[in-house]
SEPATI-723458 format. One line per 8 residues: number of its first residue (from 1); their letters; for each residue x, y, z of C-alpha. Coordinates in Angstrom, 1 decimal. Layout:
NUM = a = X:Y:Z ~ ...;
This chain:
1 = meqrpvpg = 101.7:34.1:118.5 ~ 100.3:33.7:115.0 ~ 97.2:31.6:114.8 ~ 97.2:29.1:111.9 ~ 94.0:27.8:110.4 ~ 93.0:24.4:111.5 ~ 92.5:21.9:108.6 ~ 88.8:21.5:107.9;
9 = rtageaag = 87.8:24.8:109.4 ~ 86.8:28.0:107.7 ~ 88.7:31.3:108.0 ~ 85.8:32.5:110.2 ~ 86.1:29.6:112.6 ~ 89.8:30.1:112.8 ~ 89.2:33.6:113.9 ~ 86.8:32.5:116.6;
17 = rpavpgnp = 83.5:33.0:114.8 ~ 81.3:29.9:115.0 ~ 80.1:28.3:111.8 ~ 76.4:28.0:111.1 ~ 75.4:24.3:111.0 ~ 74.2:23.1:107.6 ~ 75.4:26.2:105.6 ~ 78.4:26.1:103.3;
25 = pprqdaad = 81.3:28.4:104.1 ~ 80.5:32.0:103.2 ~ 82.0:33.5:100.0 ~ 81.8:37.1:100.9 ~ 83.4:38.7:97.9 ~ 81.3:36.9:95.2 ~ 78.1:37.3:97.2 ~ 78.7:41.0:97.7;
33 = arrriprt = 79.5:41.5:94.0 ~ 76.2:39.7:93.0 ~ 74.3:41.9:95.4 ~ 75.7:45.0:93.6 ~ 74.4:43.9:90.2 ~ 71.7:46.5:89.2 ~ 68.1:45.2:89.0 ~ 66.4:45.0:85.6;
41 = dalmrdpr = 63.8:47.7:86.4 ~ 66.5:50.1:87.6 ~ 68.6:49.5:84.5 ~ 65.6:50.1:82.2 ~ 65.2:53.5:83.9 ~ 68.7:54.4:82.9 ~ 68.3:57.4:80.5 ~ 70.6:55.8:77.9;
49 = lsaavdrl = 68.8:52.4:78.0 ~ 65.3:54.0:78.0 ~ 66.3:56.0:74.9 ~ 67.4:52.7:73.3 ~ 63.9:51.3:74.0 ~ 62.4:54.1:71.8 ~ 64.9:53.2:69.0 ~ 65.0:49.4:69.3;
57 = gahrvkaa = 62.0:48.2:71.4 ~ 61.8:47.0:75.0 ~ 62.3:43.3:74.2 ~ 65.7:43.8:72.5 ~ 66.9:46.1:75.3 ~ 65.8:43.8:78.1 ~ 67.6:40.9:76.4 ~ 70.9:42.9:76.3;
65 = vrqaqeea = 70.4:43.9:80.0 ~ 69.9:40.3:81.1 ~ 72.9:39.2:79.1 ~ 75.0:41.8:80.8 ~ 73.7:40.8:84.2 ~ 74.6:37.2:83.6 ~ 78.1:38.2:82.6 ~ 78.4:40.1:85.9;
73 = raggiape = 77.1:37.1:87.8 ~ 79.7:34.9:86.2 ~ 82.4:37.3:87.2 ~ 83.2:38.4:83.7 ~ 82.6:42.1:84.4 ~ 82.2:44.2:87.5 ~ 78.6:45.1:88.6 ~ 79.3:48.7:87.8;
81 = qvpqtald = 80.0:47.8:84.2 ~ 76.5:46.2:83.6 ~ 74.8:49.4:82.1 ~ 77.6:50.1:79.7 ~ 77.9:46.5:78.7 ~ 74.2:46.3:78.0 ~ 74.5:49.4:75.8 ~ 77.5:47.9:74.0;
89 = llpgtasa = 75.5:44.7:73.2 ~ 72.7:46.7:71.4 ~ 72.8:47.0:67.6 ~ 72.8:50.4:65.9 ~ 69.3:49.8:64.4 ~ 66.4:47.4:64.9 ~ 67.6:45.4:61.8 ~ 70.1:42.6:62.1;
97 = lrpvinat = 72.0:44.0:59.1 ~ 75.3:45.5:60.1 ~ 77.0:48.3:58.2 ~ 80.5:47.3:57.2 ~ 83.6:49.0:55.7 ~ 84.2:47.5:52.3 ~ 88.0:47.1:52.0 ~ 88.0:44.1:49.7;
105 = gvllhtnl = 89.0:46.1:46.6 ~ 85.8:45.1:44.9 ~ 83.7:48.2:44.2 ~ 80.4:46.4:43.7 ~ 80.6:43.5:46.1 ~ 77.5:41.4:45.8 ~ 77.9:39.9:49.3 ~ 78.1:43.4:50.7;
113 = graplsaa = 75.0:44.8:48.9 ~ 76.7:46.1:45.8 ~ 76.5:49.9:45.3 ~ 76.5:52.0:48.4 ~ 73.9:54.8:48.1 ~ 75.0:58.4:47.9 ~ 74.2:60.9:50.7 ~ 71.5:62.4:48.4;
121 = arqavrea = 69.9:59.0:47.9 ~ 69.9:58.2:51.6 ~ 68.3:61.5:52.4 ~ 65.7:60.8:49.8 ~ 64.9:57.5:51.3 ~ 64.5:59.0:54.8 ~ 62.1:61.7:53.4 ~ 60.1:59.0:51.5;
129 = agptdvel = 59.7:56.8:54.5 ~ 56.5:58.5:55.6 ~ 53.5:59.3:53.5 ~ 54.4:60.7:50.0 ~ 52.7:61.7:46.8 ~ 54.0:58.6:45.0 ~ 50.7:58.2:43.2 ~ 48.9:61.4:43.9;
137 = dlttgvra = 48.9:64.8:42.0 ~ 48.8:67.3:44.9 ~ 47.6:70.0:42.6 ~ 44.5:68.2:41.3 ~ 44.0:65.8:44.1 ~ 43.6:62.8:41.7 ~ 45.7:59.7:41.2 ~ 48.9:60.3:39.2;
145 = hrgrstla = 51.3:58.0:37.4 ~ 53.5:56.1:39.9 ~ 57.2:57.1:39.9 ~ 56.7:59.8:37.2 ~ 59.6:62.0:38.4 ~ 62.0:59.0:38.6 ~ 61.1:57.8:35.1 ~ 61.5:61.4:33.8;
153 = alhervpa = 65.0:61.5:35.4 ~ 65.9:58.2:33.8 ~ 64.7:59.3:30.4 ~ 66.8:62.4:30.7 ~ 69.9:60.4:31.5 ~ 69.3:58.1:28.5 ~ 68.0:60.4:25.7 ~ 67.9:57.6:23.1;
161 = agaahvvn = 65.1:55.8:25.1 ~ 61.6:56.5:24.1 ~ 60.3:55.5:27.5 ~ 61.5:53.8:30.7 ~ 60.1:51.4:33.3 ~ 61.6:50.2:36.6 ~ 61.1:46.7:38.3 ~ 62.7:45.2:41.3;
169 = ngaaalvl = 66.0:43.8:39.9 ~ 67.8:43.1:36.6 ~ 66.6:39.5:36.3 ~ 63.0:40.7:36.8 ~ 63.5:43.1:33.9 ~ 64.5:40.3:31.6 ~ 61.7:38.1:32.9 ~ 59.1:40.7:32.2;
177 = aatalaag = 60.4:41.2:28.6 ~ 60.4:37.4:28.0 ~ 56.9:36.9:29.4 ~ 55.4:39.8:27.5 ~ 57.2:39.3:24.2 ~ 57.9:35.6:23.9 ~ 55.6:33.4:26.1 ~ 54.9:30.4:23.9;
185 = keivvsrg = 57.4:31.6:21.3 ~ 61.2:31.4:20.7 ~ 64.0:33.6:22.0 ~ 67.0:33.4:19.8 ~ 70.3:33.7:21.7 ~ 73.9:32.8:21.1 ~ 75.4:29.8:22.8 ~ 78.2:31.9:24.0;
193 = emveigdg = 75.8:34.1:26.0 ~ 74.0:31.4:28.0 ~ 75.5:32.6:31.2 ~ 75.0:31.8:34.9 ~ 73.9:35.0:36.7 ~ 75.0:34.0:40.2 ~ 74.1:31.8:43.2 ~ 73.3:28.9:40.8;
201 = frlpdllv = 70.7:30.8:38.8 ~ 71.2:30.3:35.0 ~ 69.9:32.5:32.2 ~ 68.4:29.6:30.2 ~ 66.4:28.4:33.3 ~ 65.2:31.9:34.0 ~ 64.0:32.4:30.4 ~ 62.3:29.0:30.1;
209 = stgarlre = 60.4:29.6:33.3 ~ 58.5:32.4:31.5 ~ 57.0:29.9:29.0 ~ 59.4:30.9:26.2 ~ 61.5:28.4:24.2 ~ 65.2:29.0:23.6 ~ 66.7:28.8:20.1 ~ 70.4:28.6:20.5;
217 = vgttnrtt = 72.6:29.7:17.6 ~ 76.4:29.7:16.9 ~ 79.0:28.2:19.1 ~ 80.5:29.1:22.5 ~ 83.2:31.2:20.9 ~ 81.8:32.3:17.5 ~ 78.4:33.5:16.5 ~ 77.6:35.6:13.4;
225 = aadyaavi = 74.6:37.6:12.3 ~ 73.9:34.9:9.7 ~ 73.5:32.4:12.5 ~ 70.6:34.5:13.9 ~ 69.1:35.2:10.5 ~ 68.9:31.5:9.6 ~ 66.5:30.7:12.4 ~ 64.2:33.8:12.4;
233 = gpdtgfvl = 60.6:32.8:11.7 ~ 57.0:33.2:12.7 ~ 57.6:31.7:16.1 ~ 60.4:34.2:17.0 ~ 59.5:36.5:19.9 ~ 62.8:38.4:19.9 ~ 66.5:38.2:19.5 ~ 68.4:38.4:22.8;
241 = kvhpsnfr = 71.9:39.7:23.3 ~ 73.4:39.2:26.7 ~ 76.6:40.8:27.9 ~ 78.6:37.9:29.4 ~ 79.8:40.2:32.2 ~ 81.2:37.5:34.5 ~ 83.9:36.3:32.2 ~ 85.8:37.0:29.0;
249 = itgftrsa = 86.5:34.7:26.1 ~ 89.7:35.6:24.1 ~ 91.4:34.2:21.1 ~ 89.5:32.8:18.1 ~ 86.2:34.6:18.8 ~ 83.5:36.5:17.0 ~ 80.1:37.9:18.0 ~ 77.4:39.8:16.2;
257 = etadltgl = 76.9:43.5:17.2 ~ 73.5:44.9:18.0 ~ 73.5:46.9:14.8 ~ 74.0:43.7:12.8 ~ 70.7:42.2:14.1 ~ 68.3:45.1:13.8 ~ 67.1:44.3:10.2 ~ 65.9:40.8:11.0;
265 = gvpvvvdi = 62.2:41.8:11.4 ~ 62.0:41.0:15.2 ~ 62.8:43.1:18.3 ~ 66.4:43.0:19.5 ~ 66.6:43.0:23.3 ~ 70.0:43.7:24.9 ~ 70.7:42.8:28.5 ~ 73.8:45.0:29.4;
273 = gsgllaph = 73.7:43.8:33.0 ~ 75.9:46.4:34.7 ~ 73.7:49.4:34.4 ~ 76.1:51.8:32.7 ~ 73.9:54.4:31.1 ~ 76.4:56.1:28.9 ~ 80.0:55.4:27.8 ~ 82.6:55.7:30.5;
281 = palpeepd = 86.3:56.4:29.7 ~ 87.6:54.0:32.4 ~ 85.5:51.2:30.9 ~ 85.8:51.4:27.1 ~ 84.6:47.8:26.5 ~ 81.6:47.9:28.9 ~ 78.3:48.2:26.9 ~ 76.0:51.1:27.9;
289 = adsqlrag = 72.3:51.7:27.5 ~ 72.4:54.8:25.3 ~ 74.8:53.4:22.8 ~ 72.9:50.1:22.5 ~ 69.6:52.0:21.8 ~ 71.3:54.2:19.2 ~ 72.6:51.1:17.6 ~ 69.0:49.9:17.1;
297 = aalvtasg = 68.1:47.8:20.1 ~ 64.3:47.9:20.7 ~ 64.8:47.3:24.5 ~ 67.7:47.4:26.9 ~ 67.6:45.8:30.4 ~ 70.0:46.5:33.2 ~ 70.5:46.6:37.0 ~ 70.3:49.8:39.0;
305 = dkllggpq = 72.6:48.8:41.9 ~ 75.8:48.3:39.8 ~ 77.7:50.9:37.8 ~ 74.7:53.3:38.0 ~ 75.4:53.3:41.8 ~ 71.8:53.2:42.9 ~ 69.4:50.9:44.8 ~ 68.6:47.4:43.7;
313 = cglllgqe = 66.2:47.6:40.8 ~ 65.8:46.6:37.1 ~ 65.7:49.1:34.3 ~ 63.8:48.8:31.0 ~ 64.6:51.4:28.4 ~ 63.5:51.4:24.8 ~ 60.9:52.1:22.2 ~ 58.0:53.9:23.7;
321 = alvralar = 55.2:51.6:22.5 ~ 57.1:48.5:23.6 ~ 58.0:49.9:27.1 ~ 54.4:51.0:27.7 ~ 53.1:47.6:26.8 ~ 55.5:46.0:29.2 ~ 54.5:48.4:32.0 ~ 50.8:47.5:31.5;
329 = hplaralr = 51.5:43.7:31.5 ~ 49.9:41.9:34.5 ~ 53.3:40.7:35.7 ~ 54.6:44.3:36.0 ~ 52.4:44.7:39.1 ~ 54.1:41.8:40.8 ~ 57.6:43.2:39.9 ~ 57.1:46.9:40.7;
337 = vdkltlaa = 59.3:48.8:43.1 ~ 58.3:50.6:46.3 ~ 58.5:54.3:47.0 ~ 61.8:54.0:48.8 ~ 63.5:52.5:45.7 ~ 61.9:55.2:43.5 ~ 63.2:57.9:45.8 ~ 66.7:56.5:46.0;
345 = leatltgp = 66.9:55.9:42.2 ~ 65.7:59.5:41.4 ~ 68.3:61.0:43.8 ~ 71.0:58.8:42.2 ~ 70.1:60.0:38.7 ~ 69.8:63.7:39.6 ~ 72.1:64.1:42.5 ~ 75.9:64.4:42.9;
353 = ptptaval = 78.3:61.7:41.8 ~ 77.7:58.4:43.6 ~ 80.2:56.6:45.8 ~ 80.6:54.1:43.0 ~ 81.4:56.8:40.4 ~ 83.9:58.5:42.8 ~ 85.6:55.2:43.6 ~ 85.8:54.3:39.9;
361 = tedpdrlr = 87.7:57.5:39.0 ~ 89.8:57.9:42.2 ~ 93.4:59.0:41.7 ~ 95.8:56.2:42.6 ~ 98.3:58.7:44.0 ~ 95.7:60.0:46.4 ~ 94.9:56.4:47.4 ~ 98.6:55.8:48.1;
369 = sradrlav = 98.9:59.0:50.2 ~ 95.9:57.8:52.3 ~ 97.5:54.4:52.8 ~ 100.9:55.9:53.7 ~ 99.3:58.2:56.2 ~ 97.2:55.4:57.9 ~ 100.2:53.1:57.9 ~ 102.4:55.6:59.7;
377 = alaaagid = 99.8:56.3:62.3 ~ 99.1:52.6:63.0 ~ 102.8:51.7:63.0 ~ 103.3:54.3:65.7 ~ 100.9:52.2:67.9 ~ 103.2:49.2:67.5 ~ 101.1:47.5:64.8 ~ 102.7:45.4:62.0;
385 = vravgsaa = 101.3:47.3:59.1 ~ 102.6:48.7:55.8 ~ 101.2:50.5:52.8 ~ 101.3:48.5:49.6 ~ 100.1:48.8:46.0 ~ 97.0:46.9:45.1 ~ 94.7:46.1:42.2 ~ 90.9:46.7:42.7;
393 = tvggggap = 88.1:45.4:40.4 ~ 84.7:46.7:39.5 ~ 82.7:43.6:40.7 ~ 79.0:43.0:40.3 ~ 79.6:41.4:37.0 ~ 80.9:44.6:35.5 ~ 84.0:45.1:33.4 ~ 85.5:41.6:33.7;
401 = gvtlpsaa = 89.2:41.6:33.4 ~ 89.6:45.3:34.2 ~ 91.8:46.1:37.2 ~ 92.0:49.5:38.8 ~ 95.3:50.6:40.4 ~ 94.8:51.0:44.1 ~ 96.6:51.1:47.5 ~ 96.0:49.0:50.6;
409 = lslpepya = 97.1:48.5:54.2 ~ 98.9:45.1:54.7 ~ 98.4:43.4:58.1 ~ 99.0:40.0:59.5 ~ 96.6:37.4:58.2 ~ 94.7:36.8:61.5 ~ 93.4:40.4:61.3 ~ 91.0:39.3:58.6;
417 = aalrtgrt = 88.7:37.4:60.9 ~ 89.2:39.8:63.8 ~ 88.3:42.8:61.8 ~ 85.2:41.1:60.3 ~ 83.8:40.4:63.7 ~ 84.8:43.6:65.4 ~ 82.5:46.4:66.6 ~ 83.0:48.1:63.3;
425 = pvvgrlea = 83.2:45.2:60.8 ~ 85.9:45.7:58.2 ~ 86.0:43.2:55.3 ~ 89.3:42.9:53.6 ~ 90.9:40.1:51.5 ~ 93.7:37.6:52.0 ~ 96.6:37.8:49.6 ~ 100.0:36.1:49.9;
433 = grclldlr = 99.5:35.4:53.6 ~ 98.6:38.9:54.5 ~ 95.3:40.7:55.2 ~ 94.9:43.6:52.7 ~ 92.6:46.5:53.3 ~ 92.1:48.1:49.9 ~ 91.1:51.7:50.0 ~ 89.6:52.3:46.6;
441 = avppeddd = 86.0:51.4:47.8 ~ 86.6:53.1:51.2 ~ 85.4:56.7:51.3 ~ 88.1:59.1:52.8 ~ 85.7:60.0:55.6 ~ 85.9:56.4:56.8 ~ 89.7:56.4:57.2 ~ 89.5:57.2:60.9;
449 = rlaeavra = 86.9:54.5:61.5 ~ 89.1:52.0:59.7 ~ 92.2:53.0:61.7 ~ 90.2:52.7:65.0 ~ 89.0:49.2:64.0 ~ 92.6:48.1:63.4 ~ 93.7:49.6:66.7 ~ 90.9:47.8:68.5;
457 = vsaggrdr = 92.0:44.5:67.1 ~ 95.6:45.1:68.0 ~ 94.5:44.9:71.7 ~ 96.6:47.6:73.2 ~ 99.5:47.7:70.8 ~ 100.2:44.0:70.2 ~ 101.3:43.4:66.7 ~ 98.9:40.4:66.4;
465 = ppgdeqap = 95.3:40.3:67.2 ~ 94.1:38.3:70.3 ~ 93.9:34.6:69.6 ~ 96.5:34.6:66.9 ~ 98.3:31.8:68.8 ~ 95.3:29.6:68.4 ~ 94.6:30.5:64.8 ~ 93.9:27.2:63.1;
473 = rgggersa = 96.5:25.7:60.8 ~ 95.2:24.4:57.5 ~ 91.7:25.6:58.2 ~ 89.7:28.6:59.4 ~ 91.6:31.7:58.3 ~ 94.3:29.7:56.5 ~ 94.3:29.3:52.8 ~ 92.5:26.0:52.8;
481 = grttadrr = 89.6:27.3:54.7 ~ 89.2:30.9:53.8 ~ 85.8:32.3:53.6 ~ 84.1:33.9:50.6 ~ 84.4:37.3:52.3 ~ 88.2:36.9:52.7 ~ 88.9:36.0:49.1 ~ 88.2:38.3:46.3;
489 = paerra = 85.1:36.4:45.0 ~ 84.1:36.0:41.4 ~ 81.4:38.6:41.4 ~ 78.1:37.5:39.9 ~ 75.2:39.3:38.2 ~ 71.6:38.9:39.3;
């Protein structure tokens, strides 16, 4: 006859085993599972985790181990999964910065670090990470000029420059020029070129902080050479022309060209911003350093991490005596770049085409073929995806108003957040209620990683990422609450 448990008794008591007075009823399965959780010292001896200690440090690895153990104690994973879970929790490097796939359609995305370095530049940085001859002549054994080979490479790319100097970003280049040439004097600048350079920093504030005074001429939409000439005097440090790279003014407009200002008796400094060194057929209206110098500019300032495609730095190119004076100014020491930047910049200047240059000239038909191939493969896994045409932009304050024909993968909107927070972060953009992954800034060799990230989000073939049912309405990933990373942002220049 079947024995039924008596209310208030444990299963053990019902089977004839006496209960231990004062102890709670035993929970065999949970207790056994907790006993099987590997100890910390045993886990740290795991060859995979001990190798991670050499790469990331013991503190970070132990923290991941403890987190995995706690997850096992809570029943979230099996005890046998603790070592792999700890490994999965570890970052790729000891830095908190995470590499992402830029599928926004913005080639030079400020929030994503602007220009990706070429393979040659990355290799140069690795080689320069140890002791180098950055300021030593190995032949003579005496001190040598810092960054001499990088400056020579820059001069070779811009033949019209008498000399070159490098500082830590584009704004620093302009600050050095203003401090050395116009502290206590006037900088003459058009009202239409008094721009904000990003993150709330405004050009007038930057220049005034150097001790210079601004003399504004003309109007927002029209400034002539005569407007500049009318205010030039003994207190004029230099005339400044700024490329308003974040916006365009059209209609009833007029501006003075560099060549129109060179006979005023003071230096003409031109801030081209985007770092284009020579004319580019895809960007006919974008100013370049070589052309501005040939037009008579005494000095050109620019950024190195934009259209040049190199590391963050500021470039100063111009008349030899002027550039040498700026390089010897006391402020130049505070603004100088390190050996890693010098190495990356030289490799950018002398090496193969940069990822930025490749993306800028990519064939739209090839982009569409890649998108079609990826869409077919992902659709076969049951994912709601299609290949669509797209419009990419330069970004980084370069070529405002210029669009580049591109191709993209179109996915349900909730994929945007899920891809951003995945194991391989992919940053796309939201457009017309869909998540677009634009391929123009994605190297072809990253197509497989991109596809794998999408498959991971689809959670085993579902056509919506996990949690889509709880996606917030009117906030979060919806249009009213999209993040800066989801929208195509107005790129700024700094």
